[in-house]
All heavy atoms as TSV, in Angstrom:
chain	resi	resn	atom	element	x	y	z
A	1	MET	N	N	0.869	-1.183	-0.020
A	1	MET	CA	C	-0.001	-0.005	-0.003
A	1	MET	C	C	0.910	1.285	-0.010
A	1	MET	O	O	1.679	1.388	0.911
A	1	MET	CB	C	-0.935	-0.038	1.264
A	1	MET	CG	C	-1.752	1.210	1.439
A	1	MET	SD	S	-2.826	0.961	2.893
A	1	MET	CE	C	-4.147	1.973	2.379
A	2	PRO	N	N	0.772	2.115	-0.983
A	2	PRO	CA	C	1.568	3.350	-1.015
A	2	PRO	C	C	1.234	4.259	0.136
A	2	PRO	O	O	0.102	4.389	0.562
A	2	PRO	CB	C	1.325	3.919	-2.412
A	2	PRO	CG	C	-0.003	3.326	-2.755
A	2	PRO	CD	C	-0.135	2.014	-2.093
A	3	ALA	N	N	2.241	5.043	0.551
A	3	ALA	CA	C	1.991	6.035	1.546
A	3	ALA	C	C	1.106	7.157	1.060
A	3	ALA	O	O	1.168	7.539	-0.095
A	3	ALA	CB	C	3.311	6.675	2.034
A	4	PRO	N	N	0.133	7.555	1.884
A	4	PRO	CA	C	-0.790	8.635	1.453
A	4	PRO	C	C	-0.018	9.908	1.300
A	4	PRO	O	O	0.969	10.214	1.913
A	4	PRO	CB	C	-1.831	8.727	2.583
A	4	PRO	CG	C	-1.097	8.172	3.780
A	4	PRO	CD	C	-0.107	7.121	3.193
A	5	THR	N	N	-0.470	10.795	0.340
A	5	THR	CA	C	0.127	12.030	0.132
A	5	THR	C	C	-0.469	13.048	1.205
A	5	THR	O	O	-1.609	12.877	1.585
A	5	THR	CB	C	-0.106	12.596	-1.241
A	5	THR	OG1	O	-1.446	12.595	-1.521
A	5	THR	CG2	C	0.590	11.696	-2.289
A	6	HIS	N	N	0.292	14.036	1.564
A	6	HIS	CA	C	-0.188	14.988	2.531
A	6	HIS	C	C	0.056	16.445	1.904
A	6	HIS	O	O	0.848	16.648	1.063
A	6	HIS	CB	C	0.617	14.913	3.815
A	6	HIS	CG	C	0.437	13.535	4.500
A	6	HIS	ND1	N	-0.667	13.212	5.160
A	6	HIS	CD2	C	1.211	12.486	4.510
A	6	HIS	CE1	C	-0.534	11.966	5.603
A	6	HIS	NE2	N	0.602	11.513	5.213
A	7	ASP	N	N	-0.698	17.405	2.476
A	7	ASP	CA	C	-0.564	18.751	2.014
A	7	ASP	C	C	0.884	19.304	2.170
A	7	ASP	O	O	1.332	20.051	1.385
A	7	ASP	CB	C	-1.513	19.674	2.776
A	7	ASP	CG	C	-2.960	19.313	2.496
A	7	ASP	OD1	O	-3.272	18.742	1.457
A	7	ASP	OD2	O	-3.811	19.733	3.250
A	8	GLU	N	N	1.509	18.809	3.238
A	8	GLU	CA	C	2.864	19.350	3.609
A	8	GLU	C	C	3.970	18.588	2.873
A	8	GLU	O	O	5.165	18.972	2.941
A	8	GLU	CB	C	3.090	19.209	5.029
A	8	GLU	CG	C	2.194	20.115	5.938
A	8	GLU	CD	C	0.935	19.322	6.300
A	8	GLU	OE1	O	0.804	18.110	5.955
A	8	GLU	OE2	O	0.068	19.873	6.951
A	9	ALA	N	N	3.668	17.478	2.158
A	9	ALA	CA	C	4.748	16.660	1.529
A	9	ALA	C	C	5.499	17.536	0.554
A	9	ALA	O	O	4.984	18.304	-0.284
A	9	ALA	CB	C	4.082	15.538	0.781
A	10	ASP	N	N	6.832	17.364	0.632
A	10	ASP	CA	C	7.791	18.089	-0.228
A	10	ASP	C	C	7.819	19.601	-0.052
A	10	ASP	O	O	8.426	20.296	-0.875
A	10	ASP	CB	C	7.573	17.699	-1.721
A	10	ASP	CG	C	7.769	16.208	-1.967
A	10	ASP	OD1	O	8.762	15.656	-1.324
A	10	ASP	OD2	O	7.059	15.626	-2.725
A	11	ARG	N	N	7.295	20.099	1.078
A	11	ARG	CA	C	7.393	21.523	1.359
A	11	ARG	C	C	8.561	21.740	2.341
A	11	ARG	O	O	8.855	20.820	3.121
A	11	ARG	CB	C	6.128	22.070	1.953
A	11	ARG	CG	C	4.964	22.202	0.963
A	11	ARG	CD	C	3.792	22.862	1.518
A	11	ARG	NE	N	4.053	24.102	2.249
A	11	ARG	CZ	C	3.229	24.556	3.175
A	11	ARG	NH1	N	2.164	23.995	3.523
A	11	ARG	NH2	N	3.581	25.737	3.833
A	12	LEU	N	N	9.225	22.891	2.272
A	12	LEU	CA	C	10.283	23.214	3.151
A	12	LEU	C	C	9.779	24.020	4.315
A	12	LEU	O	O	8.966	24.943	4.115
A	12	LEU	CB	C	11.351	24.017	2.464
A	12	LEU	CG	C	12.269	23.271	1.456
A	12	LEU	CD1	C	13.201	24.234	0.713
A	12	LEU	CD2	C	13.042	22.131	2.142
A	13	PHE	N	N	10.259	23.648	5.473
A	13	PHE	CA	C	9.924	24.465	6.735
A	13	PHE	C	C	11.231	24.777	7.396
A	13	PHE	O	O	12.246	24.045	7.211
A	13	PHE	CB	C	9.058	23.622	7.662
A	13	PHE	CG	C	7.652	23.256	7.077
A	13	PHE	CD1	C	7.465	22.182	6.327
A	13	PHE	CD2	C	6.652	24.168	7.320
A	13	PHE	CE1	C	6.229	21.853	5.823
A	13	PHE	CE2	C	5.403	23.855	6.755
A	13	PHE	CZ	C	5.141	22.727	6.042
A	14	VAL	N	N	11.294	25.767	8.228
A	14	VAL	CA	C	12.383	26.117	9.058
A	14	VAL	C	C	12.119	25.548	10.500
A	14	VAL	O	O	11.155	25.849	11.123
A	14	VAL	CB	C	12.709	27.576	9.146
A	14	VAL	CG1	C	13.874	27.857	10.071
A	14	VAL	CG2	C	13.004	28.097	7.715
A	15	TYR	N	N	13.007	24.552	10.931
A	15	TYR	CA	C	12.889	24.049	12.259
A	15	TYR	C	C	14.263	24.154	12.917
A	15	TYR	O	O	15.229	23.646	12.373
A	15	TYR	CB	C	12.462	22.534	12.123
A	15	TYR	CG	C	12.388	21.819	13.444
A	15	TYR	CD1	C	11.386	22.133	14.319
A	15	TYR	CD2	C	13.288	20.881	13.817
A	15	TYR	CE1	C	11.286	21.456	15.541
A	15	TYR	CE2	C	13.258	20.228	14.998
A	15	TYR	CZ	C	12.161	20.467	15.896
A	15	TYR	OH	O	12.189	19.828	17.047
A	16	ARG	N	N	14.257	24.830	14.112
A	16	ARG	CA	C	15.499	25.073	14.838
A	16	ARG	C	C	16.633	25.603	13.982
A	16	ARG	O	O	17.777	25.208	14.032
A	16	ARG	CB	C	15.995	23.739	15.486
A	16	ARG	CG	C	15.058	23.213	16.561
A	16	ARG	CD	C	15.629	22.049	17.316
A	16	ARG	NE	N	14.739	21.683	18.387
A	16	ARG	CZ	C	14.918	20.654	19.165
A	16	ARG	NH1	N	16.015	19.969	19.025
A	16	ARG	NH2	N	14.122	20.341	20.077
A	17	GLY	N	N	16.231	26.513	13.064
A	17	GLY	CA	C	17.187	27.241	12.341
A	17	GLY	C	C	17.693	26.534	11.068
A	17	GLY	O	O	18.549	26.968	10.326
A	18	GLN	N	N	17.083	25.337	10.735
A	18	GLN	CA	C	17.472	24.648	9.529
A	18	GLN	C	C	16.290	24.272	8.733
A	18	GLN	O	O	15.139	24.222	9.178
A	18	GLN	CB	C	18.097	23.203	9.978
A	18	GLN	CG	C	19.426	23.301	10.768
A	18	GLN	CD	C	19.988	21.860	10.989
A	18	GLN	OE1	O	19.218	20.926	10.993
A	18	GLN	NE2	N	21.222	21.880	11.160
A	19	GLU	N	N	16.528	24.204	7.385
A	19	GLU	CA	C	15.406	23.872	6.498
A	19	GLU	C	C	15.195	22.421	6.580
A	19	GLU	O	O	16.142	21.589	6.471
A	19	GLU	CB	C	15.739	24.366	5.064
A	19	GLU	CG	C	15.700	25.793	4.849
A	19	GLU	CD	C	15.850	26.196	3.416
A	19	GLU	OE1	O	16.177	25.396	2.579
A	19	GLU	OE2	O	15.552	27.376	3.098
A	20	VAL	N	N	13.956	21.983	6.680
A	20	VAL	CA	C	13.575	20.630	6.754
A	20	VAL	C	C	12.438	20.390	5.790
A	20	VAL	O	O	11.680	21.286	5.519
A	20	VAL	CB	C	13.157	20.131	8.162
A	20	VAL	CG1	C	14.335	20.236	9.085
A	20	VAL	CG2	C	11.999	20.983	8.699
A	21	ARG	N	N	12.265	19.133	5.292
A	21	ARG	CA	C	11.259	18.780	4.354
A	21	ARG	C	C	10.409	17.645	4.994
A	21	ARG	O	O	11.018	16.724	5.517
A	21	ARG	CB	C	11.880	18.296	3.068
A	21	ARG	CG	C	10.907	17.948	1.986
A	21	ARG	CD	C	11.624	17.555	0.716
A	21	ARG	NE	N	12.702	18.337	0.303
A	21	ARG	CZ	C	12.509	19.513	-0.525
A	21	ARG	NH1	N	11.322	19.741	-0.993
A	21	ARG	NH2	N	13.552	20.216	-0.865
A	22	VAL	N	N	9.145	17.715	4.846
A	22	VAL	CA	C	8.221	16.711	5.312
A	22	VAL	C	C	8.362	15.480	4.276
A	22	VAL	O	O	8.101	15.660	3.166
A	22	VAL	CB	C	6.728	17.128	5.388
A	22	VAL	CG1	C	5.835	16.015	5.762
A	22	VAL	CG2	C	6.669	18.294	6.378
A	23	ARG	N	N	8.796	14.343	4.885
A	23	ARG	CA	C	8.879	13.151	4.061
A	23	ARG	C	C	7.732	12.153	4.335
A	23	ARG	O	O	7.226	11.518	3.448
A	23	ARG	CB	C	10.201	12.455	4.336
A	23	ARG	CG	C	11.356	13.220	3.898
A	23	ARG	CD	C	12.698	12.572	4.106
A	23	ARG	NE	N	12.610	11.225	3.454
A	23	ARG	CZ	C	13.538	10.291	3.656
A	23	ARG	NH1	N	14.501	10.470	4.571
A	23	ARG	NH2	N	13.545	9.154	2.999
A	24	GLU	N	N	7.341	12.122	5.631
A	24	GLU	CA	C	6.396	11.147	6.040
A	24	GLU	C	C	5.720	11.620	7.280
A	24	GLU	O	O	6.274	12.213	8.172
A	24	GLU	CB	C	7.137	9.789	6.282
A	24	GLU	CG	C	6.339	8.675	6.794
A	24	GLU	CD	C	7.170	7.429	7.026
A	24	GLU	OE1	O	8.328	7.416	6.545
A	24	GLU	OE2	O	6.597	6.550	7.582
A	25	LYS	N	N	4.442	11.300	7.366
A	25	LYS	CA	C	3.686	11.589	8.601
A	25	LYS	C	C	3.307	10.269	9.259
A	25	LYS	O	O	2.979	9.339	8.603
A	25	LYS	CB	C	2.463	12.422	8.325
A	25	LYS	CG	C	2.712	13.892	8.019
A	25	LYS	CD	C	1.395	14.568	7.682
A	25	LYS	CE	C	1.203	15.877	8.418
A	25	LYS	NZ	N	-0.010	16.503	8.124
A	26	VAL	N	N	3.284	10.305	10.584
A	26	VAL	CA	C	2.907	9.130	11.262
A	26	VAL	C	C	1.728	9.400	12.233
A	26	VAL	O	O	1.665	10.480	12.835
A	26	VAL	CB	C	4.063	8.631	12.214
A	26	VAL	CG1	C	3.678	7.384	12.988
A	26	VAL	CG2	C	5.348	8.330	11.321
A	27	ARG	N	N	0.796	8.550	12.182
A	27	ARG	CA	C	-0.361	8.686	13.085
A	27	ARG	C	C	-0.417	7.554	14.062
A	27	ARG	O	O	-0.320	6.389	13.720
A	27	ARG	CB	C	-1.681	8.625	12.205
A	27	ARG	CG	C	-2.926	8.827	12.978
A	27	ARG	CD	C	-4.101	8.884	12.084
A	27	ARG	NE	N	-5.354	9.032	12.911
A	27	ARG	CZ	C	-6.517	9.366	12.473
A	27	ARG	NH1	N	-6.593	9.657	11.155
A	27	ARG	NH2	N	-7.552	9.466	13.260
A	28	VAL	N	N	-0.561	7.871	15.341
A	28	VAL	CA	C	-0.507	6.886	16.421
A	28	VAL	C	C	-1.860	6.997	17.101
A	28	VAL	O	O	-2.299	8.026	17.439
A	28	VAL	CB	C	0.631	7.197	17.399
A	28	VAL	CG1	C	0.568	6.172	18.524
A	28	VAL	CG2	C	1.949	7.152	16.687
A	29	GLU	N	N	-2.508	5.822	17.269
A	29	GLU	CA	C	-3.785	5.824	17.925
A	29	GLU	C	C	-3.705	4.796	19.078
A	29	GLU	O	O	-3.079	3.775	18.952
A	29	GLU	CB	C	-4.902	5.377	16.950
A	29	GLU	CG	C	-5.125	6.359	15.865
A	29	GLU	CD	C	-6.314	5.929	14.976
A	29	GLU	OE1	O	-7.123	5.068	15.353
A	29	GLU	OE2	O	-6.373	6.452	13.833
A	30	SER	N	N	-4.445	5.086	20.104
A	30	SER	CA	C	-4.501	4.137	21.262
A	30	SER	C	C	-5.775	4.340	21.921
A	30	SER	O	O	-6.246	5.468	22.126
A	30	SER	CB	C	-3.295	4.369	22.253
A	30	SER	OG	O	-3.498	3.597	23.352
A	31	GLN	N	N	-6.446	3.291	22.425
A	31	GLN	CA	C	-7.584	3.362	23.186
A	31	GLN	C	C	-7.288	3.445	24.693
A	31	GLN	O	O	-8.195	3.608	25.525
A	31	GLN	CB	C	-8.499	2.169	22.960
A	31	GLN	CG	C	-8.917	2.109	21.444
A	31	GLN	CD	C	-9.811	3.322	21.126
A	31	GLN	OE1	O	-10.647	3.840	21.906
A	31	GLN	NE2	N	-9.685	3.763	19.905
A	32	ASP	N	N	-6.022	3.305	25.046
A	32	ASP	CA	C	-5.555	3.185	26.382
A	32	ASP	C	C	-5.067	4.570	26.940
A	32	ASP	O	O	-3.973	5.020	26.559
A	32	ASP	CB	C	-4.463	2.170	26.604
A	32	ASP	CG	C	-4.068	1.956	28.056
A	32	ASP	OD1	O	-4.572	2.658	28.932
A	32	ASP	OD2	O	-3.221	1.103	28.228
A	33	PRO	N	N	-5.850	5.360	27.668
A	33	PRO	CA	C	-5.418	6.645	28.158
A	33	PRO	C	C	-4.137	6.586	28.951
A	33	PRO	O	O	-3.453	7.576	28.996
A	33	PRO	CB	C	-6.590	7.126	28.916
A	33	PRO	CG	C	-7.570	5.996	29.183
A	33	PRO	CD	C	-7.187	4.925	28.241
A	34	SER	N	N	-3.961	5.587	29.733
A	34	SER	CA	C	-2.731	5.414	30.458
A	34	SER	C	C	-1.477	5.355	29.617
A	34	SER	O	O	-0.460	5.997	29.887
A	34	SER	CB	C	-2.781	4.114	31.353
A	34	SER	OG	O	-3.785	4.206	32.311
A	35	LEU	N	N	-1.588	4.605	28.498
A	35	LEU	CA	C	-0.480	4.593	27.514
A	35	LEU	C	C	-0.231	5.943	26.934
A	35	LEU	O	O	0.922	6.369	26.747
A	35	LEU	CB	C	-0.816	3.545	26.437
A	35	LEU	CG	C	0.200	3.347	25.420
A	35	LEU	CD1	C	1.504	2.852	26.039
A	35	LEU	CD2	C	-0.266	2.369	24.344
A	36	MET	N	N	-1.293	6.676	26.616
A	36	MET	CA	C	-1.131	8.024	26.060
A	36	MET	C	C	-0.499	8.984	27.056
A	36	MET	O	O	0.414	9.767	26.739
A	36	MET	CB	C	-2.449	8.616	25.706
A	36	MET	CG	C	-3.239	7.746	24.715
A	36	MET	SD	S	-3.023	8.180	22.889
A	36	MET	CE	C	-3.457	9.798	22.875
A	37	ALA	N	N	-0.877	8.880	28.310
A	37	ALA	CA	C	-0.298	9.655	29.380
A	37	ALA	C	C	1.197	9.335	29.588
A	37	ALA	O	O	1.993	10.311	29.717
A	37	ALA	CB	C	-1.039	9.482	30.690
A	38	VAL	N	N	1.588	8.097	29.540
A	38	VAL	CA	C	2.936	7.702	29.711
A	38	VAL	C	C	3.771	8.207	28.579
A	38	VAL	O	O	4.850	8.808	28.733
A	38	VAL	CB	C	3.092	6.195	29.795
A	38	VAL	CG1	C	4.545	5.730	29.634
A	38	VAL	CG2	C	2.515	5.676	31.094
A	39	GLY	N	N	3.226	8.168	27.316
A	39	GLY	CA	C	3.933	8.669	26.134
A	39	GLY	C	C	4.198	10.167	26.273
A	39	GLY	O	O	5.320	10.658	26.038
A	40	ALA	N	N	3.250	10.924	26.766
A	40	ALA	CA	C	3.350	12.386	26.956
A	40	ALA	C	C	4.430	12.661	28.017
A	40	ALA	O	O	5.212	13.600	27.860
A	40	ALA	CB	C	2.007	12.985	27.268
A	41	LYS	N	N	4.355	11.926	29.105
A	41	LYS	CA	C	5.356	12.182	30.204
A	41	LYS	C	C	6.774	11.794	29.780
A	41	LYS	O	O	7.685	12.523	30.022
A	41	LYS	CB	C	4.954	11.381	31.374
A	41	LYS	CG	C	3.706	11.884	32.078
A	41	LYS	CD	C	3.189	11.043	33.228
A	41	LYS	CE	C	1.996	11.592	33.873
A	41	LYS	NZ	N	1.492	10.854	34.954
A	42	LEU	N	N	6.897	10.741	28.941
A	42	LEU	CA	C	8.261	10.353	28.440
A	42	LEU	C	C	8.772	11.432	27.496
A	42	LEU	O	O	9.957	11.779	27.522
A	42	LEU	CB	C	8.192	9.100	27.803
A	42	LEU	CG	C	8.140	7.839	28.735
A	42	LEU	CD1	C	7.978	6.502	27.881
A	42	LEU	CD2	C	9.341	7.702	29.601
A	43	SER	N	N	7.902	11.942	26.707
A	43	SER	CA	C	8.306	13.076	25.811
A	43	SER	C	C	8.788	14.222	26.589
A	43	SER	O	O	9.835	14.895	26.287
A	43	SER	CB	C	7.149	13.424	24.891
A	43	SER	OG	O	7.500	14.466	24.037
A	44	ALA	N	N	8.055	14.590	27.618
A	44	ALA	CA	C	8.469	15.802	28.498
A	44	ALA	C	C	9.725	15.550	29.147
A	44	ALA	O	O	10.550	16.413	29.240
A	44	ALA	CB	C	7.319	16.031	29.484
A	45	VAL	N	N	9.993	14.325	29.664
A	45	VAL	CA	C	11.225	13.962	30.270
A	45	VAL	C	C	12.385	14.103	29.313
A	45	VAL	O	O	13.449	14.612	29.572
A	45	VAL	CB	C	11.190	12.573	30.916
A	45	VAL	CG1	C	12.564	12.059	31.265
A	45	VAL	CG2	C	10.297	12.564	32.131
A	46	GLY	N	N	12.115	13.644	28.094
A	46	GLY	CA	C	13.206	13.736	27.012
A	46	GLY	C	C	13.579	15.174	26.749
A	46	GLY	O	O	14.758	15.522	26.621
A	47	HIS	N	N	12.537	16.035	26.716
A	47	HIS	CA	C	12.856	17.464	26.407
A	47	HIS	C	C	13.642	18.080	27.660
A	47	HIS	O	O	14.504	18.865	27.444
A	47	HIS	CB	C	11.587	18.228	26.191
A	47	HIS	CG	C	10.985	17.911	24.897
A	47	HIS	ND1	N	11.522	18.290	23.667
A	47	HIS	CD2	C	9.748	17.276	24.592
A	47	HIS	CE1	C	10.700	17.856	22.698
A	47	HIS	NE2	N	9.688	17.251	23.174
A	48	ALA	N	N	13.280	17.695	28.872
A	48	ALA	CA	C	13.925	18.243	30.035
A	48	ALA	C	C	15.364	17.788	30.100
A	48	ALA	O	O	16.233	18.623	30.376
A	48	ALA	CB	C	13.243	17.756	31.295
A	49	VAL	N	N	15.635	16.509	29.798
A	49	VAL	CA	C	16.950	15.992	29.794
A	49	VAL	C	C	17.872	16.708	28.774
A	49	VAL	O	O	19.010	17.078	29.018
A	49	VAL	CB	C	16.935	14.462	29.580
A	49	VAL	CG1	C	18.342	13.935	29.303
A	49	VAL	CG2	C	16.338	13.734	30.767
A	50	GLU	N	N	17.258	16.931	27.568
A	50	GLU	CA	C	18.030	17.669	26.576
A	50	GLU	C	C	18.395	19.024	27.040
A	50	GLU	O	O	19.519	19.536	26.841
A	50	GLU	CB	C	17.253	17.731	25.207
A	50	GLU	CG	C	17.955	18.454	24.141
A	50	GLU	CD	C	19.183	17.795	23.710
A	50	GLU	OE1	O	19.377	16.586	23.862
A	50	GLU	OE2	O	20.138	18.504	23.223
A	51	GLY	N	N	17.455	19.713	27.687
A	51	GLY	CA	C	17.735	21.032	28.236
A	51	GLY	C	C	18.828	21.054	29.322
A	51	GLY	O	O	19.743	21.897	29.327
A	52	TRP	N	N	18.801	20.001	30.153
A	52	TRP	CA	C	19.823	19.857	31.253
A	52	TRP	C	C	21.223	19.633	30.558
A	52	TRP	O	O	22.178	20.125	31.065
A	52	TRP	CB	C	19.490	18.730	32.120
A	52	TRP	CG	C	18.198	18.898	32.924
A	52	TRP	CD1	C	17.632	20.133	33.213
A	52	TRP	CD2	C	17.349	17.940	33.469
A	52	TRP	NE1	N	16.492	19.940	33.946
A	52	TRP	CE2	C	16.272	18.611	34.072
A	52	TRP	CE3	C	17.378	16.516	33.430
A	52	TRP	CZ2	C	15.283	17.842	34.671
A	52	TRP	CZ3	C	16.416	15.843	34.058
A	52	TRP	CH2	C	15.290	16.545	34.668
A	53	ARG	N	N	21.226	18.806	29.477
A	53	ARG	CA	C	22.517	18.486	28.810
A	53	ARG	C	C	23.104	19.817	28.271
A	53	ARG	O	O	24.333	20.107	28.312
A	53	ARG	CB	C	22.310	17.559	27.635
A	53	ARG	CG	C	22.041	16.132	28.139
A	53	ARG	CD	C	21.932	15.128	26.932
A	53	ARG	NE	N	23.181	15.051	26.258
A	53	ARG	CZ	C	23.318	15.007	24.956
A	53	ARG	NH1	N	22.249	14.990	24.170
A	53	ARG	NH2	N	24.482	14.898	24.422
A	54	VAL	N	N	22.293	20.608	27.648
A	54	VAL	CA	C	22.742	21.943	27.059
A	54	VAL	C	C	23.266	22.833	28.143
A	54	VAL	O	O	24.347	23.404	28.022
A	54	VAL	CB	C	21.612	22.660	26.270
A	54	VAL	CG1	C	21.998	24.029	25.889
A	54	VAL	CG2	C	21.232	21.809	25.025
A	55	LYS	N	N	22.454	22.922	29.267
A	55	LYS	CA	C	22.884	23.786	30.364
A	55	LYS	C	C	24.227	23.231	31.029
A	55	LYS	O	O	25.108	24.038	31.355
A	55	LYS	CB	C	21.830	23.848	31.477
A	55	LYS	CG	C	20.605	24.652	30.892
A	55	LYS	CD	C	19.436	24.618	31.864
A	55	LYS	CE	C	18.213	25.271	31.218
A	55	LYS	NZ	N	17.034	25.078	32.025
A	56	LEU	N	N	24.332	22.014	31.124
A	56	LEU	CA	C	25.526	21.418	31.723
A	56	LEU	C	C	26.737	21.651	30.777
A	56	LEU	O	O	27.833	21.994	31.211
A	56	LEU	CB	C	25.399	19.944	31.922
A	56	LEU	CG	C	26.583	19.198	32.532
A	56	LEU	CD1	C	26.980	19.726	33.887
A	56	LEU	CD2	C	26.307	17.705	32.645
A	57	GLY	N	N	26.487	21.592	29.520
A	57	GLY	CA	C	27.551	21.855	28.556
A	57	GLY	C	C	28.000	23.268	28.627
A	57	GLY	O	O	29.220	23.631	28.525
A	58	ILE	N	N	27.093	24.226	28.859
A	58	ILE	CA	C	27.425	25.639	29.018
A	58	ILE	C	C	28.330	25.854	30.186
A	58	ILE	O	O	29.286	26.480	30.162
A	58	ILE	CB	C	26.084	26.512	29.034
A	58	ILE	CG1	C	25.474	26.525	27.677
A	58	ILE	CG2	C	26.509	27.918	29.531
A	58	ILE	CD1	C	24.106	27.113	27.693
A	59	VAL	N	N	27.879	25.230	31.324
A	59	VAL	CA	C	28.572	25.346	32.590
A	59	VAL	C	C	29.972	24.760	32.477
A	59	VAL	O	O	30.990	25.297	32.957
A	59	VAL	CB	C	27.835	24.675	33.728
A	59	VAL	CG1	C	28.661	24.557	35.014
A	59	VAL	CG2	C	26.543	25.519	34.035
A	60	MET	N	N	30.102	23.633	31.774
A	60	MET	CA	C	31.340	22.923	31.656
A	60	MET	C	C	32.220	23.549	30.498
A	60	MET	O	O	33.375	23.150	30.301
A	60	MET	CB	C	31.115	21.415	31.335
A	60	MET	CG	C	30.338	20.716	32.428
A	60	MET	SD	S	31.213	20.555	33.940
A	60	MET	CE	C	32.491	19.530	33.493
A	61	GLY	N	N	31.679	24.499	29.726
A	61	GLY	CA	C	32.417	25.181	28.701
A	61	GLY	C	C	32.541	24.319	27.386
A	61	GLY	O	O	33.458	24.465	26.671
A	62	GLU	N	N	31.620	23.364	27.250
A	62	GLU	CA	C	31.705	22.473	26.094
A	62	GLU	C	C	30.641	22.985	25.090
A	62	GLU	O	O	29.539	23.385	25.496
A	62	GLU	CB	C	31.515	21.078	26.579
A	62	GLU	CG	C	32.537	20.519	27.505
A	62	GLU	CD	C	32.182	19.186	28.062
A	62	GLU	OE1	O	31.130	18.565	27.602
A	62	GLU	OE2	O	32.976	18.653	28.840
A	63	GLU	N	N	30.924	22.645	23.814
A	63	GLU	CA	C	30.026	22.905	22.777
A	63	GLU	C	C	29.215	21.624	22.472
A	63	GLU	O	O	29.790	20.609	22.428
A	63	GLU	CB	C	30.659	23.404	21.445
A	63	GLU	CG	C	31.251	24.763	21.599
A	63	GLU	CD	C	31.784	25.225	20.257
A	63	GLU	OE1	O	31.341	24.754	19.224
A	63	GLU	OE2	O	32.677	26.083	20.318
A	64	MET	N	N	27.865	21.787	22.332
A	64	MET	CA	C	27.037	20.634	22.000
A	64	MET	C	C	27.040	20.452	20.506
A	64	MET	O	O	27.009	21.416	19.749
A	64	MET	CB	C	25.604	20.845	22.511
A	64	MET	CG	C	25.472	21.026	24.014
A	64	MET	SD	S	26.146	19.641	24.928
A	64	MET	CE	C	25.064	18.388	24.566
A	65	ASP	N	N	27.118	19.244	19.996
A	65	ASP	CA	C	27.165	19.008	18.544
A	65	ASP	C	C	25.839	18.665	18.019
A	65	ASP	O	O	25.724	18.184	16.869
A	65	ASP	CB	C	28.208	17.874	18.271
A	65	ASP	CG	C	27.918	16.568	18.957
A	65	ASP	OD1	O	26.828	16.500	19.721
A	65	ASP	OD2	O	28.653	15.617	18.825
A	66	GLY	N	N	24.708	18.913	18.690
A	66	GLY	CA	C	23.378	18.746	18.156
A	66	GLY	C	C	22.969	17.296	18.148
A	66	GLY	O	O	22.151	16.918	17.337
A	67	GLU	N	N	23.483	16.428	18.956
A	67	GLU	CA	C	23.076	15.059	18.985
A	67	GLU	C	C	21.644	14.852	19.494
A	67	GLU	O	O	21.210	15.500	20.397
A	67	GLU	CB	C	24.018	14.237	19.872
A	67	GLU	CG	C	25.357	14.137	19.235
A	67	GLU	CD	C	26.356	13.258	20.105
A	67	GLU	OE1	O	25.889	12.682	21.045
A	67	GLU	OE2	O	27.519	13.277	19.776
């Protein structure tokens, strides 16, 4: 089954200072609200950890390579 086309397909957007192109969209569905809540919390933790890494790098005088 071919991937459905989307309005944003092959358009350029600026994300974090870089040009990016939409290649594929993913849709995730779940009937389990607990699973959805865990996913949201894990995403928030990931963002927090990335922020801490950047701040620690600044304190330590290191440059982050965007990993």
